[in-house]
Structures are given as structure tokens and as C-alpha cells.
All heavy atoms as TSV, in Angstrom:
chain	resi	resn	atom	element	x	y	z
A	1	MET	N	N	69.586	74.143	56.961
A	1	MET	CA	C	69.646	74.059	58.394
A	1	MET	C	C	70.601	72.963	58.850
A	1	MET	O	O	70.478	72.445	59.933
A	1	MET	CB	C	68.268	73.772	58.951
A	1	MET	CG	C	67.322	74.907	58.858
A	1	MET	SD	S	66.965	75.255	60.529
A	1	MET	CE	C	66.330	76.835	60.485
A	2	ALA	N	N	71.542	72.652	58.040
A	2	ALA	CA	C	72.486	71.607	58.409
A	2	ALA	C	C	73.443	72.066	59.504
A	2	ALA	O	O	74.005	71.254	60.209
A	2	ALA	CB	C	73.285	71.172	57.180
A	3	ARG	N	N	73.617	73.387	59.654
A	3	ARG	CA	C	74.579	73.891	60.622
A	3	ARG	C	C	73.968	74.096	62.005
A	3	ARG	O	O	74.660	74.451	62.950
A	3	ARG	CB	C	75.167	75.204	60.127
A	3	ARG	CG	C	76.013	75.024	58.879
A	3	ARG	CD	C	76.602	76.322	58.423
A	3	ARG	NE	N	77.325	77.036	59.456
A	3	ARG	CZ	C	78.619	76.921	59.713
A	3	ARG	NH1	N	79.333	76.065	59.015
A	3	ARG	NH2	N	79.195	77.621	60.654
A	4	GLY	N	N	72.686	73.890	62.162
A	4	GLY	CA	C	72.023	74.110	63.454
A	4	GLY	C	C	72.601	73.240	64.553
A	4	GLY	O	O	72.852	73.705	65.666
A	5	ASN	N	N	72.808	71.976	64.272
A	5	ASN	CA	C	73.350	71.062	65.251
A	5	ASN	C	C	74.791	71.440	65.601
A	5	ASN	O	O	75.212	71.357	66.759
A	5	ASN	CB	C	73.281	69.628	64.730
A	5	ASN	CG	C	73.637	68.627	65.804
A	5	ASN	OD1	O	73.413	68.877	66.971
A	5	ASN	ND2	N	74.183	67.500	65.387
A	6	GLN	N	N	75.554	71.876	64.610
A	6	GLN	CA	C	76.949	72.266	64.836
A	6	GLN	C	C	77.012	73.465	65.789
A	6	GLN	O	O	77.854	73.517	66.678
A	6	GLN	CB	C	77.606	72.605	63.501
A	6	GLN	CG	C	79.075	72.917	63.601
A	6	GLN	CD	C	79.694	73.196	62.243
A	6	GLN	OE1	O	79.013	73.136	61.219
A	6	GLN	NE2	N	80.969	73.501	62.243
A	7	ARG	N	N	76.103	74.429	65.590
A	7	ARG	CA	C	76.054	75.602	66.474
A	7	ARG	C	C	75.724	75.195	67.903
A	7	ARG	O	O	76.318	75.689	68.852
A	7	ARG	CB	C	74.998	76.594	65.966
A	7	ARG	CG	C	75.563	77.620	65.086
A	7	ARG	CD	C	74.537	78.707	64.815
A	7	ARG	NE	N	74.672	79.080	63.423
A	7	ARG	CZ	C	73.781	78.925	62.481
A	7	ARG	NH1	N	72.607	78.423	62.763
A	7	ARG	NH2	N	74.030	79.277	61.253
A	8	ASP	N	N	74.755	74.291	68.047
A	8	ASP	CA	C	74.368	73.835	69.384
A	8	ASP	C	C	75.526	73.124	70.083
A	8	ASP	O	O	75.787	73.350	71.267
A	8	ASP	CB	C	73.167	72.890	69.307
A	8	ASP	CG	C	71.888	73.620	68.915
A	8	ASP	OD1	O	71.845	74.870	69.080
A	8	ASP	OD2	O	70.944	72.946	68.449
A	9	LYS	N	N	76.222	72.284	69.349
A	9	LYS	CA	C	77.358	71.562	69.926
A	9	LYS	C	C	78.468	72.545	70.340
A	9	LYS	O	O	79.067	72.412	71.402
A	9	LYS	CB	C	77.925	70.550	68.919
A	9	LYS	CG	C	76.996	69.441	68.581
A	9	LYS	CD	C	77.252	68.286	69.490
A	9	LYS	CE	C	76.403	67.121	69.003
A	9	LYS	NZ	N	76.374	66.072	69.979
A	10	ALA	N	N	78.732	73.538	69.495
A	10	ALA	CA	C	79.767	74.528	69.802
A	10	ALA	C	C	79.369	75.356	71.022
A	10	ALA	O	O	80.203	75.663	71.878
A	10	ALA	CB	C	80.004	75.433	68.605
A	11	ARG	N	N	78.082	75.704	71.118
A	11	ARG	CA	C	77.589	76.470	72.266
A	11	ARG	C	C	77.751	75.661	73.554
A	11	ARG	O	O	78.182	76.177	74.580
A	11	ARG	CB	C	76.130	76.856	72.053
A	11	ARG	CG	C	75.580	77.762	73.133
A	11	ARG	CD	C	74.160	78.193	72.858
A	11	ARG	NE	N	74.087	79.037	71.671
A	11	ARG	CZ	C	73.351	78.785	70.598
A	11	ARG	NH1	N	72.607	77.697	70.539
A	11	ARG	NH2	N	73.344	79.603	69.574
A	12	GLU	N	N	77.416	74.380	73.524
A	12	GLU	CA	C	77.560	73.521	74.696
A	12	GLU	C	C	79.024	73.396	75.113
A	12	GLU	O	O	79.345	73.469	76.303
A	12	GLU	CB	C	76.990	72.141	74.409
A	12	GLU	CG	C	75.482	72.088	74.344
A	12	GLU	CD	C	74.974	70.715	73.933
A	12	GLU	OE1	O	75.757	69.742	73.981
A	12	GLU	OE2	O	73.790	70.623	73.575
A	13	ALA	N	N	79.895	73.221	74.140
A	13	ALA	CA	C	81.321	73.092	74.453
A	13	ALA	C	C	81.852	74.383	75.063
A	13	ALA	O	O	82.646	74.353	76.017
A	13	ALA	CB	C	82.099	72.735	73.195
A	14	ASN	N	N	81.408	75.509	74.539
A	14	ASN	CA	C	81.858	76.792	75.065
A	14	ASN	C	C	81.353	77.008	76.491
A	14	ASN	O	O	82.075	77.512	77.348
A	14	ASN	CB	C	81.392	77.926	74.151
A	14	ASN	CG	C	82.077	79.223	74.467
A	14	ASN	OD1	O	83.179	79.225	74.986
A	14	ASN	ND2	N	81.431	80.328	74.161
A	15	GLN	N	N	80.123	76.607	76.765
A	15	GLN	CA	C	79.585	76.746	78.110
A	15	GLN	C	C	80.341	75.865	79.097
A	15	GLN	O	O	80.596	76.273	80.232
A	15	GLN	CB	C	78.095	76.402	78.116
A	15	GLN	CG	C	77.227	77.480	77.496
A	15	GLN	CD	C	75.773	77.088	77.417
A	15	GLN	OE1	O	75.417	75.920	77.618
A	15	GLN	NE2	N	74.921	78.062	77.105
A	16	LYS	N	N	80.720	74.675	78.696
A	16	LYS	CA	C	81.509	73.797	79.559
A	16	LYS	C	C	82.870	74.416	79.858
A	16	LYS	O	O	83.358	74.376	80.984
A	16	LYS	CB	C	81.708	72.433	78.902
A	16	LYS	CG	C	80.505	71.546	78.955
A	16	LYS	CD	C	80.804	70.199	78.321
A	16	LYS	CE	C	79.575	69.326	78.263
A	16	LYS	NZ	N	79.857	68.030	77.633
A	17	LYS	N	N	83.476	75.021	78.835
A	17	LYS	CA	C	84.783	75.646	79.016
A	17	LYS	C	C	84.688	76.839	79.968
A	17	LYS	O	O	85.527	77.021	80.851
A	17	LYS	CB	C	85.341	76.084	77.657
A	17	LYS	CG	C	86.784	76.537	77.720
A	17	LYS	CD	C	87.453	76.647	76.372
A	17	LYS	CE	C	86.743	77.550	75.413
A	17	LYS	NZ	N	87.529	77.833	74.206
A	18	LEU	N	N	83.645	77.649	79.821
A	18	LEU	CA	C	83.459	78.802	80.697
A	18	LEU	C	C	83.190	78.367	82.133
A	18	LEU	O	O	83.663	78.990	83.084
A	18	LEU	CB	C	82.323	79.690	80.188
A	18	LEU	CG	C	82.594	80.462	78.907
A	18	LEU	CD1	C	81.336	81.202	78.461
A	18	LEU	CD2	C	83.743	81.431	79.085
A	19	ALA	N	N	82.440	77.299	82.307
A	19	ALA	CA	C	82.148	76.793	83.643
A	19	ALA	C	C	83.425	76.283	84.312
A	19	ALA	O	O	83.615	76.458	85.518
A	19	ALA	CB	C	81.103	75.683	83.570
A	20	ALA	N	N	84.302	75.670	83.544
A	20	ALA	CA	C	85.559	75.178	84.099
A	20	ALA	C	C	86.446	76.343	84.539
A	20	ALA	O	O	87.157	76.250	85.548
A	20	ALA	CB	C	86.294	74.321	83.076
A	21	ASN	N	N	86.403	77.465	83.815
A	21	ASN	CA	C	87.208	78.631	84.180
A	21	ASN	C	C	86.688	79.320	85.432
A	21	ASN	O	O	87.443	79.963	86.145
A	21	ASN	CB	C	87.237	79.642	83.028
A	21	ASN	CG	C	88.066	79.173	81.872
A	21	ASN	OD1	O	88.882	78.268	82.013
A	21	ASN	ND2	N	87.876	79.784	80.719
A	22	LYS	N	N	85.409	79.191	85.728
A	22	LYS	CA	C	84.808	79.865	86.872
A	22	LYS	C	C	85.007	79.110	88.184
A	22	LYS	O	O	84.659	79.623	89.241
A	22	LYS	CB	C	83.305	80.062	86.642
A	22	LYS	CG	C	82.988	81.132	85.641
A	22	LYS	CD	C	81.494	81.368	85.569
A	22	LYS	CE	C	81.167	82.478	84.608
A	22	LYS	NZ	N	79.730	82.743	84.555
A	23	LYS	N	N	85.561	77.924	88.132
A	23	LYS	CA	C	85.693	77.122	89.341
A	23	LYS	C	C	86.596	77.782	90.377
A	23	LYS	O	O	86.453	77.557	91.552
A	23	LYS	CB	C	86.211	75.727	89.002
A	23	LYS	CG	C	85.159	74.852	88.378
A	23	LYS	CD	C	85.625	73.446	88.216
A	23	LYS	CE	C	84.523	72.615	87.603
A	23	LYS	NZ	N	84.935	71.244	87.378
A	24	GLY	N	N	87.559	78.585	89.961
A	24	GLY	CA	C	88.390	79.313	90.917
A	24	GLY	C	C	89.675	78.601	91.247
A	24	GLY	O	O	90.118	77.690	90.553
A	25	HIS	N	N	90.250	79.020	92.346
A	25	HIS	CA	C	91.582	78.548	92.715
A	25	HIS	C	C	91.548	77.298	93.570
A	25	HIS	O	O	92.565	76.646	93.754
A	25	HIS	CB	C	92.347	79.653	93.442
A	25	HIS	CG	C	91.531	80.358	94.463
A	25	HIS	ND1	N	91.182	79.797	95.636
A	25	HIS	CD2	C	90.977	81.589	94.447
A	25	HIS	CE1	C	90.452	80.645	96.331
A	25	HIS	NE2	N	90.300	81.741	95.629
A	26	GLY	N	N	90.430	76.962	94.181
A	26	GLY	CA	C	90.302	75.729	94.940
A	26	GLY	C	C	90.900	75.791	96.330
A	26	GLY	O	O	91.121	74.756	96.944
A	27	MET	N	N	91.171	76.978	96.847
A	27	MET	CA	C	91.716	77.105	98.201
A	27	MET	C	C	90.609	77.541	99.147
A	27	MET	O	O	89.711	78.285	98.772
A	27	MET	CB	C	92.813	78.166	98.247
A	27	MET	CG	C	94.072	77.821	97.559
A	27	MET	SD	S	95.278	79.098	97.927
A	27	MET	CE	C	96.448	78.823	96.657
A	28	SER	N	N	90.713	77.077	100.407
A	28	SER	CA	C	89.769	77.547	101.409
A	28	SER	C	C	90.207	78.938	101.863
A	28	SER	O	O	91.279	79.428	101.485
A	28	SER	CB	C	89.741	76.589	102.598
A	28	SER	OG	O	90.972	76.645	103.275
A	29	GLY	N	N	89.427	79.570	102.681
A	29	GLY	CA	C	89.738	80.925	103.142
A	29	GLY	C	C	91.046	80.998	103.901
A	29	GLY	O	O	91.856	81.904	103.703
A	30	SER	N	N	91.293	80.034	104.779
A	30	SER	CA	C	92.529	80.064	105.568
A	30	SER	C	C	93.748	79.755	104.699
A	30	SER	O	O	94.821	80.333	104.897
A	30	SER	CB	C	92.452	79.070	106.724
A	30	SER	OG	O	92.254	77.760	106.238
A	31	GLU	N	N	93.583	78.849	103.737
A	31	GLU	CA	C	94.697	78.545	102.824
A	31	GLU	C	C	95.041	79.752	101.971
A	31	GLU	O	O	96.218	80.051	101.738
A	31	GLU	CB	C	94.335	77.366	101.927
A	31	GLU	CG	C	94.253	76.038	102.638
A	31	GLU	CD	C	93.713	74.939	101.739
A	31	GLU	OE1	O	93.028	75.252	100.748
A	31	GLU	OE2	O	93.973	73.761	102.036
A	32	LEU	N	N	94.003	80.455	101.497
A	32	LEU	CA	C	94.220	81.639	100.682
A	32	LEU	C	C	94.914	82.732	101.493
A	32	LEU	O	O	95.846	83.378	101.013
A	32	LEU	CB	C	92.892	82.154	100.125
A	32	LEU	CG	C	92.954	83.323	99.167
A	32	LEU	CD1	C	93.786	82.972	97.950
A	32	LEU	CD2	C	91.560	83.735	98.744
A	33	ALA	N	N	94.492	82.926	102.733
A	33	ALA	CA	C	95.120	83.931	103.601
A	33	ALA	C	C	96.590	83.589	103.853
A	33	ALA	O	O	97.451	84.471	103.841
A	33	ALA	CB	C	94.363	84.026	104.918
A	34	LYS	N	N	96.876	82.310	104.069
A	34	LYS	CA	C	98.259	81.893	104.314
A	34	LYS	C	C	99.110	82.107	103.058
A	34	LYS	O	O	100.250	82.572	103.143
A	34	LYS	CB	C	98.308	80.438	104.744
A	34	LYS	CG	C	99.704	79.967	105.075
A	34	LYS	CD	C	99.706	78.611	105.710
A	34	LYS	CE	C	101.125	78.159	105.894
A	34	LYS	NZ	N	101.493	78.017	107.266
A	35	ALA	N	N	98.556	81.794	101.894
A	35	ALA	CA	C	99.289	81.995	100.640
A	35	ALA	C	C	99.572	83.475	100.410
A	35	ALA	O	O	100.670	83.851	99.973
A	35	ALA	CB	C	98.498	81.418	99.473
A	36	LYS	N	N	98.599	84.329	100.724
A	36	LYS	CA	C	98.813	85.771	100.583
A	36	LYS	C	C	99.897	86.265	101.537
A	36	LYS	O	O	100.714	87.108	101.186
A	36	LYS	CB	C	97.509	86.531	100.843
A	36	LYS	CG	C	96.534	86.475	99.709
A	36	LYS	CD	C	95.316	87.335	100.022
A	36	LYS	CE	C	94.341	87.341	98.880
A	36	LYS	NZ	N	93.189	88.206	99.167
A	37	GLU	N	N	99.899	85.747	102.756
A	37	GLU	CA	C	100.904	86.157	103.744
A	37	GLU	C	C	102.305	85.715	103.313
A	37	GLU	O	O	103.272	86.455	103.475
A	37	GLU	CB	C	100.552	85.582	105.115
A	37	GLU	CG	C	101.455	86.051	106.222
A	37	GLU	CD	C	101.464	87.561	106.388
A	37	GLU	OE1	O	100.405	88.191	106.245
A	37	GLU	OE2	O	102.552	88.112	106.664
A	38	VAL	N	N	102.419	84.526	102.754
A	38	VAL	CA	C	103.715	84.041	102.265
A	38	VAL	C	C	104.212	84.929	101.127
A	38	VAL	O	O	105.386	85.324	101.095
A	38	VAL	CB	C	103.603	82.562	101.817
A	38	VAL	CG1	C	104.833	82.125	101.046
A	38	VAL	CG2	C	103.386	81.665	103.024
A	39	ALA	N	N	103.324	85.284	100.215
A	39	ALA	CA	C	103.706	86.156	99.103
A	39	ALA	C	C	104.100	87.535	99.607
A	39	ALA	O	O	105.065	88.129	99.125
A	39	ALA	CB	C	102.563	86.258	98.100
A	40	ALA	N	N	103.379	88.039	100.599
A	40	ALA	CA	C	103.694	89.356	101.158
A	40	ALA	C	C	105.055	89.335	101.855
A	40	ALA	O	O	105.830	90.298	101.749
A	40	ALA	CB	C	102.605	89.786	102.129
A	41	GLU	N	N	105.355	88.261	102.558
A	41	GLU	CA	C	106.647	88.159	103.238
A	41	GLU	C	C	107.800	88.109	102.234
A	41	GLU	O	O	108.840	88.731	102.430
A	41	GLU	CB	C	106.672	86.914	104.134
A	41	GLU	CG	C	107.943	86.766	104.937
A	41	GLU	CD	C	108.199	87.932	105.871
A	41	GLU	OE1	O	107.233	88.520	106.378
A	41	GLU	OE2	O	109.391	88.267	106.077
A	42	LYS	N	N	107.605	87.389	101.122
A	42	LYS	CA	C	108.638	87.358	100.074
A	42	LYS	C	C	108.866	88.754	99.517
A	42	LYS	O	O	110.002	89.169	99.281
A	42	LYS	CB	C	108.226	86.413	98.941
A	42	LYS	CG	C	108.356	84.955	99.277
A	42	LYS	CD	C	107.956	84.108	98.086
A	42	LYS	CE	C	107.987	82.638	98.396
A	42	LYS	NZ	N	107.570	81.826	97.250
A	43	MET	N	N	107.784	89.506	99.303
A	43	MET	CA	C	107.906	90.865	98.772
A	43	MET	C	C	108.616	91.761	99.770
A	43	MET	O	O	109.453	92.589	99.393
A	43	MET	CB	C	106.524	91.421	98.438
A	43	MET	CG	C	106.566	92.755	97.770
A	43	MET	SD	S	107.533	92.805	96.257
A	43	MET	CE	C	106.557	91.794	95.191
A	44	ARG	N	N	108.313	91.611	101.072
A	44	ARG	CA	C	109.012	92.413	102.086
A	44	ARG	C	C	110.510	92.118	102.081
A	44	ARG	O	O	111.328	93.019	102.219
A	44	ARG	CB	C	108.429	92.126	103.468
A	44	ARG	CG	C	107.096	92.765	103.704
A	44	ARG	CD	C	106.655	92.570	105.158
A	44	ARG	NE	N	105.210	92.569	105.182
A	44	ARG	CZ	C	104.433	91.514	105.395
A	44	ARG	NH1	N	104.966	90.330	105.633
A	44	ARG	NH2	N	103.134	91.618	105.379
A	45	GLN	N	N	110.870	90.848	101.915
A	45	GLN	CA	C	112.289	90.487	101.870
A	45	GLN	C	C	112.968	91.098	100.649
A	45	GLN	O	O	114.097	91.588	100.733
A	45	GLN	CB	C	112.448	88.975	101.866
A	45	GLN	CG	C	112.099	88.329	103.193
A	45	GLN	CD	C	112.123	86.820	103.119
A	45	GLN	OE1	O	112.312	86.232	102.061
A	45	GLN	NE2	N	111.902	86.172	104.253
A	46	LYS	N	N	112.295	91.080	99.502
A	46	LYS	CA	C	112.859	91.680	98.290
A	46	LYS	C	C	113.046	93.176	98.462
A	46	LYS	O	O	114.063	93.744	98.058
A	46	LYS	CB	C	111.947	91.416	97.089
A	46	LYS	CG	C	111.993	90.022	96.557
A	46	LYS	CD	C	111.093	89.906	95.342
A	46	LYS	CE	C	111.076	88.523	94.771
A	46	LYS	NZ	N	110.224	88.442	93.577
A	47	GLN	N	N	112.064	93.835	99.075
A	47	GLN	CA	C	112.163	95.273	99.278
A	47	GLN	C	C	113.287	95.605	100.245
A	47	GLN	O	O	114.020	96.569	100.051
A	47	GLN	CB	C	110.835	95.834	99.781
A	47	GLN	CG	C	109.769	95.852	98.720
A	47	GLN	CD	C	108.416	96.253	99.260
A	47	GLN	OE1	O	108.190	96.243	100.462
A	47	GLN	NE2	N	107.512	96.593	98.356
A	48	ALA	N	N	113.444	94.798	101.296
A	48	ALA	CA	C	114.519	95.030	102.253
A	48	ALA	C	C	115.879	94.824	101.591
A	48	ALA	O	O	116.828	95.573	101.846
A	48	ALA	CB	C	114.367	94.096	103.455
A	49	ALA	N	N	115.978	93.835	100.725
A	49	ALA	CA	C	117.241	93.595	100.013
A	49	ALA	C	C	117.548	94.768	99.086
A	49	ALA	O	O	118.700	95.158	98.927
A	49	ALA	CB	C	117.165	92.298	99.219
A	50	GLY	N	N	116.539	95.338	98.486
A	50	GLY	CA	C	116.734	96.481	97.606
A	50	GLY	C	C	117.170	97.714	98.363
A	50	GLY	O	O	117.926	98.546	97.848
A	51	MET	N	N	116.738	97.862	99.603
A	51	MET	CA	C	117.124	99.017	100.413
A	51	MET	C	C	118.582	98.905	100.866
A	51	MET	O	O	119.224	99.911	101.127
A	51	MET	CB	C	116.218	99.130	101.645
A	51	MET	CG	C	114.765	99.368	101.291
A	51	MET	SD	S	114.514	100.914	100.474
A	51	MET	CE	C	114.362	101.966	101.870
A	52	ARG	N	N	119.103	97.688	100.954
A	52	ARG	CA	C	120.482	97.499	101.408
A	52	ARG	C	C	121.508	97.742	100.315
A	52	ARG	O	O	122.682	97.933	100.597
A	52	ARG	CB	C	120.651	96.081	101.948
A	52	ARG	CG	C	119.979	95.854	103.275
A	52	ARG	CD	C	120.418	94.547	103.885
A	52	ARG	NE	N	120.024	93.418	103.061
A	52	ARG	CZ	C	119.003	92.620	103.319
A	52	ARG	NH1	N	118.268	92.817	104.373
A	52	ARG	NH2	N	118.722	91.613	102.533
A	53	ARG	N	N	121.080	97.714	99.047
A	53	ARG	CA	C	122.031	97.919	97.957
A	53	ARG	C	C	122.516	99.356	97.935
A	53	ARG	O	O	121.751	100.277	98.214
A	53	ARG	CB	C	121.397	97.595	96.610
A	53	ARG	CG	C	121.237	96.129	96.378
A	53	ARG	CD	C	120.857	95.863	94.973
A	53	ARG	NE	N	119.586	96.565	94.703
A	53	ARG	CZ	C	118.920	96.489	93.577
A	53	ARG	NH1	N	119.384	95.767	92.600
A	53	ARG	NH2	N	117.798	97.129	93.405
A	54	PRO	N	N	123.781	99.571	97.595
A	54	PRO	CA	C	124.282	100.946	97.524
A	54	PRO	C	C	123.667	101.688	96.329
A	54	PRO	O	O	123.350	101.094	95.307
A	54	PRO	CB	C	125.790	100.772	97.335
A	54	PRO	CG	C	125.941	99.425	96.730
A	54	PRO	CD	C	124.816	98.591	97.283
A	55	VAL	N	N	123.523	102.963	96.498
A	55	VAL	CA	C	122.977	103.791	95.426
A	55	VAL	C	C	124.111	104.131	94.477
A	55	VAL	O	O	125.163	104.624	94.885
A	55	VAL	CB	C	122.361	105.084	96.005
A	55	VAL	CG1	C	121.877	105.979	94.892
A	55	VAL	CG2	C	121.244	104.738	96.962
A	56	LEU	N	N	123.921	103.860	93.208
A	56	LEU	CA	C	124.943	104.155	92.213
A	56	LEU	C	C	124.809	105.605	91.790
A	56	LEU	O	O	123.743	106.061	91.400
A	56	LEU	CB	C	124.792	103.230	91.004
A	56	LEU	CG	C	124.947	101.745	91.301
A	56	LEU	CD1	C	124.714	100.939	90.027
A	56	LEU	CD2	C	126.320	101.440	91.853
A	57	ARG	N	N	125.879	106.330	91.891
A	57	ARG	CA	C	125.875	107.740	91.524
A	57	ARG	C	C	126.788	107.933	90.315
A	57	ARG	O	O	127.771	107.226	90.159
A	57	ARG	CB	C	126.363	108.591	92.676
A	57	ARG	CG	C	125.511	108.423	93.924
A	57	ARG	CD	C	125.815	109.495	94.938
A	57	ARG	NE	N	125.194	109.241	96.208
A	57	ARG	CZ	C	123.931	109.520	96.503
A	57	ARG	NH1	N	123.162	110.047	95.604
A	57	ARG	NH2	N	123.445	109.259	97.683
A	58	PRO	N	N	126.498	108.910	89.476
A	58	PRO	CA	C	127.373	109.165	88.328
A	58	PRO	C	C	128.736	109.663	88.813
A	58	PRO	O	O	128.840	110.278	89.874
A	58	PRO	CB	C	126.635	110.239	87.527
A	58	PRO	CG	C	125.628	110.800	88.454
A	58	PRO	CD	C	125.346	109.772	89.503
A	59	PRO	N	N	129.807	109.409	88.056
A	59	PRO	CA	C	131.148	109.784	88.500
A	59	PRO	C	C	131.372	111.297	88.542
A	59	PRO	O	O	132.271	111.766	89.224
A	59	PRO	CB	C	132.070	109.129	87.475
A	59	PRO	CG	C	131.205	108.909	86.280
A	59	PRO	CD	C	129.817	108.708	86.791
A	60	HIS	N	N	130.589	112.059	87.847
A	60	HIS	CA	C	130.749	113.510	87.850
A	60	HIS	C	C	129.373	114.150	87.904
A	60	HIS	O	O	128.377	113.529	87.533
A	60	HIS	CB	C	131.503	113.976	86.599
A	60	HIS	CG	C	130.892	113.488	85.328
A	60	HIS	ND1	N	129.830	114.097	84.738
A	60	HIS	CD2	C	131.175	112.404	84.550
A	60	HIS	CE1	C	129.494	113.436	83.638
A	60	HIS	NE2	N	130.279	112.402	83.501
A	61	PRO	N	N	129.296	115.376	88.358
A	61	PRO	CA	C	127.977	116.012	88.432
A	61	PRO	C	C	127.376	116.213	87.047
A	61	PRO	O	O	128.070	116.551	86.092
A	61	PRO	CB	C	128.241	117.344	89.114
A	61	PRO	CG	C	129.699	117.537	89.099
A	61	PRO	CD	C	130.355	116.208	88.870
A	62	VAL	N	N	126.122	116.007	86.959
A	62	VAL	CA	C	125.408	116.140	85.699
A	62	VAL	C	C	124.798	117.536	85.647
A	62	VAL	O	O	124.110	117.962	86.574
A	62	VAL	CB	C	124.298	115.077	85.582
A	62	VAL	CG1	C	123.507	115.255	84.307
A	62	VAL	CG2	C	124.892	113.692	85.667
A	63	THR	N	N	125.058	118.247	84.558
A	63	THR	CA	C	124.459	119.566	84.400
A	63	THR	C	C	123.201	119.430	83.566
A	63	THR	O	O	123.166	118.681	82.589
A	63	THR	CB	C	125.435	120.546	83.720
A	63	THR	OG1	O	125.808	119.987	82.459
A	63	THR	CG2	C	126.675	120.759	84.558
A	64	LEU	N	N	122.186	120.153	83.953
A	64	LEU	CA	C	120.918	120.051	83.253
A	64	LEU	C	C	120.806	121.026	82.091
A	64	LEU	O	O	120.032	120.833	81.185
A	64	LEU	CB	C	119.762	120.281	84.237
A	64	LEU	CG	C	119.677	119.266	85.362
A	64	LEU	CD1	C	118.538	119.628	86.302
A	64	LEU	CD2	C	119.467	117.867	84.821
A	65	THR	N	N	121.573	122.102	82.135
A	65	THR	CA	C	121.522	123.074	81.044
A	65	THR	C	C	122.890	123.181	80.401
A	65	THR	O	O	123.919	123.018	81.051
A	65	THR	CB	C	121.112	124.461	81.556
A	65	THR	OG1	O	122.048	124.883	82.537
A	65	THR	CG2	C	119.723	124.412	82.157
A	66	ASP	N	N	122.891	123.456	79.144
A	66	ASP	CA	C	124.122	123.646	78.406
A	66	ASP	C	C	124.564	125.096	78.629
A	66	ASP	O	O	123.804	126.022	78.338
A	66	ASP	CB	C	123.877	123.376	76.922
A	66	ASP	CG	C	125.142	123.465	76.097
A	66	ASP	OD1	O	126.233	123.384	76.686
A	66	ASP	OD2	O	125.030	123.607	74.871
A	67	PRO	N	N	125.772	125.329	79.134
A	67	PRO	CA	C	126.189	126.706	79.420
A	67	PRO	C	C	126.273	127.583	78.162
A	67	PRO	O	O	126.086	128.786	78.230
A	67	PRO	CB	C	127.552	126.562	80.084
A	67	PRO	CG	C	127.991	125.185	79.817
A	67	PRO	CD	C	126.785	124.371	79.496
A	68	VAL	N	N	126.514	126.989	77.016
A	68	VAL	CA	C	126.632	127.774	75.795
A	68	VAL	C	C	125.261	128.261	75.325
A	68	VAL	O	O	125.082	129.412	74.965
A	68	VAL	CB	C	127.319	126.940	74.677
A	68	VAL	CG1	C	127.340	127.698	73.376
A	68	VAL	CG2	C	128.711	126.527	75.109
A	69	SER	N	N	124.248	127.387	75.384
A	69	SER	CA	C	122.927	127.758	74.898
A	69	SER	C	C	122.165	128.634	75.889
A	69	SER	O	O	121.203	129.283	75.526
A	69	SER	CB	C	122.114	126.528	74.556
A	69	SER	OG	O	121.872	125.793	75.725
A	70	SER	N	N	122.588	128.641	77.158
A	70	SER	CA	C	121.858	129.418	78.137
A	70	SER	C	C	122.333	130.883	78.201
A	70	SER	O	O	121.775	131.669	78.929
A	70	SER	CB	C	121.979	128.772	79.522
A	70	SER	OG	O	123.333	128.775	79.928
A	71	ARG	N	N	123.383	131.216	77.462
A	71	ARG	CA	C	123.859	132.602	77.466
A	71	ARG	C	C	122.900	133.491	76.671
A	71	ARG	O	O	122.349	133.085	75.661
A	71	ARG	CB	C	125.239	132.686	76.800
A	71	ARG	CG	C	126.316	132.022	77.610
A	71	ARG	CD	C	127.648	132.245	76.932
A	71	ARG	NE	N	128.617	131.370	77.534
A	71	ARG	CZ	C	129.689	130.916	76.929
A	71	ARG	NH1	N	129.918	131.218	75.668
A	71	ARG	NH2	N	130.538	130.142	77.548
A	72	CYS	N	N	122.734	134.681	77.148
A	72	CYS	CA	C	121.876	135.631	76.444
A	72	CYS	C	C	122.762	136.530	75.588
A	72	CYS	O	O	123.760	137.072	76.044
A	72	CYS	CB	C	121.116	136.508	77.433
A	72	CYS	SG	S	119.916	135.585	78.375
A	73	GLU	N	N	122.380	136.663	74.368
A	73	GLU	CA	C	123.120	137.571	73.485
A	73	GLU	C	C	122.386	138.898	73.459
A	73	GLU	O	O	121.210	138.978	73.132
A	73	GLU	CB	C	123.195	136.987	72.070
A	73	GLU	CG	C	124.053	135.737	71.996
A	73	GLU	CD	C	124.195	135.260	70.575
A	73	GLU	OE1	O	124.018	136.071	69.641
A	73	GLU	OE2	O	124.473	134.077	70.400
A	74	GLU	N	N	123.110	139.925	73.834
A	74	GLU	CA	C	122.513	141.250	73.834
A	74	GLU	C	C	123.118	142.066	72.717
A	74	GLU	O	O	124.300	142.003	72.445
A	74	GLU	CB	C	122.763	141.942	75.174
A	74	GLU	CG	C	122.077	141.235	76.325
A	74	GLU	CD	C	122.317	141.946	77.643
A	74	GLU	OE1	O	122.765	143.102	77.605
A	74	GLU	OE2	O	122.078	141.331	78.667
A	75	ASP	N	N	122.316	142.864	72.044
A	75	ASP	CA	C	122.810	143.721	70.949
A	75	ASP	C	C	123.223	145.060	71.466
A	75	ASP	O	O	122.787	145.654	72.342
A	75	ASP	CB	C	121.742	143.899	69.878
A	75	ASP	CG	C	121.547	142.604	69.123
A	75	ASP	OD1	O	122.514	141.843	69.002
A	75	ASP	OD2	O	120.410	142.350	68.674
């Protein structure tokens, strides 16, 4: 039973670590709302910048089927 104390100590340390992780972000409701709004505004700006970029098109039309393989051979 020499390991009993070691298990108890490890269990206590693990519980302390889990409790520290549960503390959260530390923001009040209004601070959290403001942070979300700032993040949303940044995303809107990124999306607007993406809409302004020109669409890159291939230099020639792309065919989806190969004309040679799509021919039917009749006997």
C-alpha cells in the first residue's frame, strides 16, 4: 500500500488543474458582447474585402468531357 498516498496526491493535483480550467474567460457579460462585436466586425471587413477581389477565370474554356471518348462507335 505504498502507492496509496501517491494516488491521493495525483488525484488532488488533477482536481486543482481541472478547477483552474473551469474558471472561464474572466470577462463580464458586456465585455464579452463587445469582444464578440469586434470580432464580427473584423470578419465583415474580411468578407467585404474578399468580395472586391476580381474573380480569376481560366484563359480558355474548360471542357468537361473528352470529345474522343464521348464518341459512340457503331458497328
